[in-house]
C-alpha positions in Angstrom: -0.1 -0.3 -0.2 1.3 3.5 -0.9 2.5 5.9 1.8 -0.2 7.5 3.9 -0.7 11.1 3.0 -2.6 13.7 5.2 -5.6 13.7 2.8 -5.9 9.7 3.9 -6.3 10.4 7.4 -9.5 11.2 9.3 -10.1 15.0 9.6 -11.1 16.5 13.0 -14.7 16.7 13.2 -15.3 14.1 10.3 -17.8 11.2 11.0 -17.3 7.7 10.2 -19.3 7.3 7.5 -18.2 10.5 5.5 -14.4 9.4 6.1 -15.0 5.8 4.5 -16.8 7.3 1.5 -14.1 10.2 1.1 -11.2 7.4 1.0 -13.3 5.0 -1.1 -13.9 7.9 -3.7 -9.9 8.1 -3.8 -9.7 4.4 -4.7 -7.8 5.1 -8.2 -5.3 7.4 -6.2 -4.4 5.1 -3.5 -4.4 2.0 -5.5 -6.3 -1.2 -5.3 -9.5 -1.9 -3.2 -7.3 -4.3 -1.1 -5.2 -1.1 -0.2 -8.5 1.0 0.6 -9.4 -1.8 3.0 -6.1 -2.0 4.9 -5.9 1.9 5.2 -9.6 1.9 6.4 -9.0 -1.0 8.6 -5.8 0.6 10.2 -7.6 3.8 10.7 -10.8 2.3 12.4 -9.6 -0.7 14.1 -11.5 -2.8 11.8 -10.8 -6.2 10.0 -13.2 -5.9 6.9 -12.3 -7.4 3.4 -11.8 -5.2 0.5 -15.3 -6.5 -0.9 -17.2 -4.8 2.1 -16.0 -1.3 1.2 -16.2 -1.9 -2.6 -19.8 -3.1 -2.3 -20.9 -0.4 0.2 -19.3 2.3 -2.0 -20.8 1.1 -5.3 -24.2 1.1 -3.7 -23.6 4.7 -2.7 -22.5 5.6 -6.2 -25.8 4.1 -7.8 -28.1 6.0 -5.5 -26.3 9.1 -6.1 -26.5 8.7 -9.8 -30.4 7.8 -9.5 -30.5 11.3 -7.4 -28.9 13.2 -10.4 -30.9 11.7 -12.8 -34.3 12.5 -11.0 -33.2 16.2 -9.9 -35.9 17.6 -12.2 -38.8 16.2 -10.5 -38.9 17.8 -7.1 -41.3 15.4 -5.5 -39.6 12.2 -6.8 -36.3 13.8 -5.7 -37.4 14.8 -2.3 -39.1 11.1 -1.6 -35.9 9.6 -3.0 -33.8 11.8 -0.7 -35.8 10.5 2.3 -35.4 7.1 1.3 -31.7 7.7 0.6 -31.3 9.2 4.1 -33.2 6.2 5.5 -30.8 3.8 3.7 -27.7 5.8 5.0 -29.1 5.6 8.5 -29.5 1.9 8.2 -25.7 1.8 6.9 -24.5 3.7 9.9 -26.6 1.7 12.4 -25.3 -1.5 10.9 -21.9 -0.3 10.8 -22.1 0.6 14.4 -23.3 -3.0 15.2 -20.9 -4.6 13.4 -18.2 -2.3 15.1 -19.3 -3.5 18.5 -19.4 -6.9 17.3 -15.9 -6.5 16.2 -14.9 -5.1 19.5 -16.2 -7.8 21.4 -14.4 -10.3 19.3 -11.3 -8.3 19.7 -11.7 -8.2 23.7 -12.4 -11.8 23.8 -9.3 -12.7 21.6 -7.1 -10.4 23.9 -8.1 -12.2 26.9 -6.7 -15.5 25.3 -3.2 -13.7 25.0 -0.8 -13.9 28.2 -0.2 -10.9 30.2 3.5 -11.1 29.1 2.7 -11.0 25.6 0.5 -7.8 26.3 3.2 -6.1 28.1 5.7 -6.8 25.5 3.5 -5.6 22.8 2.4 -2.2 24.5 6.2 -1.5 25.9 7.2 -0.9 22.4 5.2 2.1 22.2 6.3 5.5 23.7 4.6 7.6 26.5 5.7 11.2 27.3 9.0 11.1 29.6 8.8 11.7 33.2 11.3 14.8 33.0 12.4 15.0 36.6 15.9 16.0 37.3 17.2 13.8 40.3 20.5 14.8 42.5 22.6 11.9 43.6 23.0 11.7 47.5 23.6 8.8 50.0 22.5 9.0 53.5 22.5 6.2 56.6 20.0 6.3 59.8 16.6 5.5 60.4 14.3 3.8 57.8 11.7 5.6 55.6 8.3 4.0 54.3 7.1 5.8 51.4 3.3 4.9 50.7 1.8 5.2 47.0 -1.9 3.9 47.1 -4.9 4.5 44.7 -3.1 6.3 41.6 -5.9 5.2 39.5 -3.9 5.7 36.4 -5.8 6.3 33.2 -8.8 8.0 34.8 -9.8 11.5 33.4 -11.6 13.6 36.2 -13.2 17.1 35.9 -15.6 18.2 38.3 -16.4 20.8 40.9 -13.8 19.3 43.2 -11.0 17.9 41.3 -9.3 17.6 38.0 -7.1 14.6 37.3 -5.4 13.1 34.2 -2.0 11.4 33.2 -0.4 14.7 33.0 -1.5 15.7 36.7 -0.5 12.3 37.8 3.0 13.1 36.6 2.9 16.4 38.3 1.7 14.9 41.6 4.5 12.5 41.6 7.0 14.9 40.9 5.6 17.0 43.9 5.6 13.8 46.0 9.3 13.4 45.1 10.2 16.9 46.3 8.5 16.4 49.6 10.5 13.2 49.9 13.6 15.0 49.1 12.8 17.4 51.8 12.3 14.9 54.5 15.4 13.1 53.3 17.4 16.0 53.9 15.9 16.2 57.4 16.0 12.5 58.5 19.0 10.9 56.7 17.5 7.5 56.2 19.6 4.7 54.6 16.9 2.6 53.5 13.6 3.5 51.9 10.6 1.1 51.9 8.3 2.1 48.8 4.8 0.4 49.7 2.4 0.1 46.8 -1.1 -0.2 48.2 -3.1 -1.3 45.2 -5.2 0.5 42.6 -2.5 1.7 40.7 -4.7 1.7 37.7 -8.3 3.1 37.3 -9.6 -0.4 35.7 -13.2 -0.9 34.9 -14.9 -2.1 37.7 -17.6 0.8 37.9 -19.8 1.8 34.8 -18.7 5.3 35.2 -15.2 4.5 35.2 -15.5 3.0 31.6 -16.7 6.8 30.9 -14.0 8.6 32.8 -11.0 6.7 31.7 -9.0 8.0 29.0 -6.9 5.0 28.5 -7.6 1.3 28.3 -6.6 -1.1 31.0 -3.2 -2.2 29.4 -2.2 1.5 28.6 -3.1 2.5 32.1 -0.9 -0.6 33.4 2.1 0.5 30.9 1.7 4.4 32.0 1.7 3.1 35.7 4.8 0.9 35.5 6.8 3.7 33.6 6.0 6.1 36.2 6.5 4.1 39.2 9.8 2.8 37.5 11.2 6.4 36.9 9.9 7.1 40.6 12.0 4.4 42.4 14.9 5.2 39.9 15.0 8.7 41.2 14.6 7.2 45.0 17.5 5.1 44.3 19.7 8.0 44.1 18.6 9.5 47.5 19.2 6.3 49.5 21.5 3.4 50.0 18.9 1.0 49.3 15.2 0.7 48.0 12.8 -2.0 48.9 9.5 -2.2 46.8 6.6 -4.0 48.4 3.1 -4.3 46.9 -0.4 -5.6 47.0 -3.2 -5.5 44.6 -6.4 -3.4 44.7 -9.8 -4.0 43.7 -9.7 -1.6 40.7 -7.4 -3.8 38.9 -9.4 -7.0 38.8 -10.0 -8.5 35.6 -13.8 -9.0 36.0 -16.0 -5.9 37.0 -18.3 -8.4 38.8 -17.0 -9.3 42.3 -18.9 -12.9 42.1 -17.1 -13.4 38.6 -13.5 -12.6 39.9 -11.2 -15.2 40.3 -8.5 -14.8 43.3 -5.1 -13.7 42.1 -6.2 -12.3 38.6 -5.5 -8.6 39.5 -3.5 -6.4 36.7 -1.8 -4.8 39.7 0.2 -7.9 40.1 1.8 -7.4 36.9 3.5 -4.0 38.4 6.2 -5.7 40.6 6.8 -8.1 37.9 7.5 -5.5 35.3 9.8 -3.3 37.9 11.6 -6.3 38.8 12.7 -6.7 35.2 13.6 -3.2 35.0 15.7 -3.1 38.1 17.3 -6.8 37.7 20.6 -5.2 37.4 20.5 -2.8 40.1 21.8 -4.2 43.4 20.3 -1.3 45.1 16.7 -1.7 44.5 14.9 -4.9 45.7 11.4 -5.7 44.1 9.7 -8.1 46.4 7.2 -10.4 44.8 7.4 -13.4 46.9 7.0 -11.9 50.4 3.5 -12.1 50.5 1.5 -14.2 53.1 -1.3 -14.1 50.7 -2.1 -12.6 47.4 -4.2 -9.7 49.4 -1.6 -9.7 52.5 2.0 -8.4 52.0 4.7 -8.2 54.8 8.2 -6.9 55.4 10.6 -6.1 58.1 12.8 -3.1 58.3 16.3 -2.9 59.1 15.3 -1.8 62.4 13.5 -5.2 63.0 9.8 -3.6 62.8 7.4 -5.7 61.2 4.7 -4.4 58.7 1.7 -5.9 57.1 0.3 -4.5 53.9 -3.3 -4.8 52.7 -5.2 -2.7 50.2 -8.0 -2.2 52.6 -11.2 -3.5 50.5 -11.2 -6.5 52.7 -10.3 -5.2 55.9 -11.3 -2.2 58.1 -8.8 -0.2 60.4 -10.5 -1.1 63.6 -10.5 -5.0 62.9 -7.2 -5.4 60.8 -4.9 -5.8 63.5 -6.8 -8.3 65.4 -7.9 -10.6 62.1 -4.3 -10.2 60.5 -2.6 -11.3 64.0 -5.2 -14.2 64.3 -4.8 -15.4 60.7 -0.9 -15.3 60.7 -0.3 -16.2 64.3 2.3 -13.3 64.6 1.5 -9.8 65.9 2.8 -7.0 63.6 4.3 -3.8 64.7 2.1 -2.0 62.2 -0.5 -2.3 59.4 -0.3 -0.4 56.2 -3.4 0.2 54.1 -5.2 2.3 51.5 -8.7 2.2 49.7 -10.5 4.8 51.8 -8.9 7.7 49.8 -7.5 9.8 53.0 -4.6 9.7 55.2 -5.2 8.3 58.9 -3.3 7.1 61.9 -4.4 5.0 64.7 -3.3 2.6 67.4 -5.2 -0.8 67.9 -3.9 -3.3 70.4 -0.5 -1.3 70.5 -0.2 -1.9 66.7 0.2 1.3 64.5 -2.2 1.5 61.7 -1.2 3.5 58.9 -3.9 4.6 56.1 -2.5 6.2 52.9 -4.8 8.4 50.8 -5.4 8.7 46.9 -2.9 10.3 44.4 -6.1 10.9 42.3 -8.4 12.5 44.8 -12.2 12.6 44.0 -13.6 10.9 40.9 -17.3 11.1 39.9 -18.0 7.9 41.9 -16.7 9.6 45.1 -18.9 12.8 44.2 -21.9 10.2 43.8 -21.3 8.7 46.9 -20.7 11.9 48.8 -17.1 10.8 49.4 -15.0 13.8 49.9 -11.3 14.4 50.1 -8.1 15.8 48.6 -5.3 14.1 46.8 -2.8 13.3 49.5 0.0 10.4 50.2 1.8 9.6 53.5 5.4 9.1 54.4 6.5 7.8 57.8 9.9 7.2 59.7 10.5 4.1 61.6 13.2 3.5 64.3 14.3 0.6 66.5 12.5 2.3 69.2 9.1 3.4 67.6 7.8 1.4 64.4 6.4 5.0 63.6 8.3 7.9 65.0 6.7 10.7 62.9 4.5 11.0 60.1 4.5 13.3 57.2 1.0 14.1 55.9 1.7 15.0 52.0 -1.0 17.1 50.2 -0.9 16.9 46.4 -2.0 19.5 44.1 
């Protein structure tokens, strides 16, 4: 097929039917009908054969010729114009239905592919660079725990309480890094524990998320991995060692219906896998994939000997998490870290510190409908040998 010119691309504001007719009319310039079919299928993400476009266009030409012959008789012309509009509307409805069937077929085929194949394909594409200039420093001292929860990558929010998209996500992560740098200059920590608390992508578990999402779930995952990878790479310049621990959130499950969801099938689980590939040759960065007690429960012990459990929070309450997790594991932790509830919080239950991290994304339309208010915020805390949580930094993000 010939090299695509600007005239072969879809114009701004041009509907699909007009675009198809215009390209078909340029067939002699483009080449064969197969060339036309390849061009349209590539632009519209269809898989039709050349006969589909050739026959549809031939029908349109015949109707146009009939109209030209009968222009003299206004009554006949108007009636046939009405008939033509009906036929065109039928064709558009048919095309729309075929597109829905095609998209359903594509989704079903995509689900048959392995996650690794999907990741390999989408990672060949490029996204906007992170554009952060780090400074290389090295300190020793107490442990720092950096919580990142509920990024909801891929959602686009524009309401009275919040504006959020991929650009703002990048800006908020930049701001978070600036806050961490300031904390590190004050605390001089040697090891940084990055806790990914789940819901790193927006997913599609709610109907309104499908309307608000600006990226499909694979693109969401791709952007989340890229941004988190660069975030961790920047932290590595500020600490002697960076450990990453994670659990999956409810937004990343493959099935919107809880009843149809299979345990362990969460896209968030791909993030530590991909990060491990990115940092496999960097001895200063440890991405823990096998330290989970369960798919929904993570754990880690700091260099100062403090044991923390990590959960997303959709299956746990801040009031009951300590008791339930201690009874399940048989070991009482020094702290429990969770997210999900979209606001920072801190409590002590049975002498165990419960740290709750907020939401990078802030209020989306689902929160507005449920009257759940809150600002975008995250949380950093310092842990020492004497205190599991010596101090907390409540980080507001704009």
